[in-house]
N, C-alpha and C positions, 0 to 999 in steps of 0.2 A: 342167798344174798343177791340174787339177780334182780335188777331194776326192770320194771315192766317196759316193753317196747314203746308204749304211749309216752312215757316220761323220758326214756333214754334210747336213742337209736343205735348206740354203740353195741357191737356184737358182744356176747357173753364173755368170751375169753379175752377181750380187750378192755373190759371195764376195770378201772384201777382197783376196786375192792376185790374183784375176783382174781386179778393178777397178784395182789397181795396174798390172798388165801392160797393160791397155787404155789407161790414162792415159799410161803411159810410151811407148806406141807411137803415140799421137795426134799429129797434126802440131803443134798449138798447144803442148802440154805437153812434147813430146819435147825441144825445144831447151833447156829448162832443165836437162836431165840431162847435157848435153855438158860437156866439160872447160872450164875457166875462160876460156881464150883464145877458144874457139869460142862460148861463151856471150856474152862481151862483143862479139864480132864480130856475132853475131845481133842483139843490142840495137842496135848501131851501124847495121846494115842496116835494121832496123825503123825506127829514128829517121830515117834518110835517106829511106826510102820515104814515110813519113808526112810528112816535111818537104816533099817535092815534091808530094805529093797535096794537102796543105793550102794550098799556096801560092796557087792561084787563089782559094780561099775567103777567105784572109787579105787579098788585094788587094781583094776586093769588100767586105770589112768595114771596113777602115780608111779614114780620110778622106784627101782629096787633100793636106791641109795637113801630114800626117806625113811625116817623112823616110824614106828607104829603110831606114836602120838601124832605125828604130822599127818599120817594117813587118816586117822580118826577125826582130826580137826578139819581136814579137807572135806570129809564126808559130812560133818556137822555144818560146814559152810554151804555145801550143796543142798542139804535138807532145809536149812534156813532160807535159802533162796527160793526153794519150792513153796515154803510157807508164805513168803512174801507175795508170790503169785496167787496163792489161795486167798489171802486177805484182799488183794486187789480185786479179784473176781467177786468176792463177797461184797465188797464196797460198791462195785459197779452195779451189781444186781439190786441191792437195797436202795441205792441212791436213785436209780431209775424209777423204782416203785414210789419212793417218797416224792419225787418230782411230779409224777402223774397224780398222786393223791392230793398234793397241795395245790396243784394248778387249777385255775378256775375254768379252763377250757381243755378239752381232750381231743387230740388228733387220733383218728381211727381210720381203718381201711375196711370198706364193705366187702369187697371180693378180691382185691388185688392191689398191687402197688400203684396202679394208675388212677384209682378212684378214691383218694383220701378225702376225708371230711373232717370238719372241726365241730365239736359239740360243746356248748356252754352249759356247765353244770347248774342245776337248780340250787337254791340257797340251802335247802335241807341236805341234799347230797354233798354239796361242797363242805358244809359244816361237819358232817359225819366223816368225810374223807380226810379233812384237815385234822380232826381230832385223832384219827387213827394214825395219820402220818406223823403228827407231832409227839404223841404219847406212846406209840408202840414201835414205830420204825426209827425215829430219830435216836432213841437210846441205843438201838442196835448198831446204827451207823457210828455213833460215838464210841461204842465198845470196839467195833472193828477198826476204827481209826487209831484208838489207843493201842490195840494189839499190833497194828501195823507199825506204829512208832516204836514200840518196845522191841519188836522183831527186827526192825531196821537198826536200832542201836546195838542189839546183840550181833547182828550180821557185821556191822562195822567193827565191833570189838573182836569178833572171831577172825576177821581178815587181818586186823592189826596184830593179833596174837600169832597168827600163822606166819606172817612175814617177820616177826621177831624171832621165831624159832628158826 
């Protein structure tokens, strides 16, 4: 997927299409590209793993006076908070990629922070990048946003329930 140096002076790892490919292959970001059933299963697995990992920490935080139900609810609140941070990180990663794919100009660094350049994409590359951005990355961002909203609603309900107990 590398664009020849004659056409694009941007280094290989800073080209938006290659940044997209590396993000899509990374372990953390790849599971957000799966089909909806596998995506929800991964969220559920992450939730369960975090639940059992945070359980000792939760038992050490809560007082002896609290019931077992309150302790488990506090643990669920803690895990849901971690999930919110995971969705924020997913959103930030994918939104950075879509911004670079859709943009007509690309900022890149040749060898360090002090020598940044701007490259204007050709029409063919811009068209290809925008198609990938709009039809492959934007649905992922919408899915992550929806997941974040649902998790935020659950988080608010959990906190409300915890204070009602």
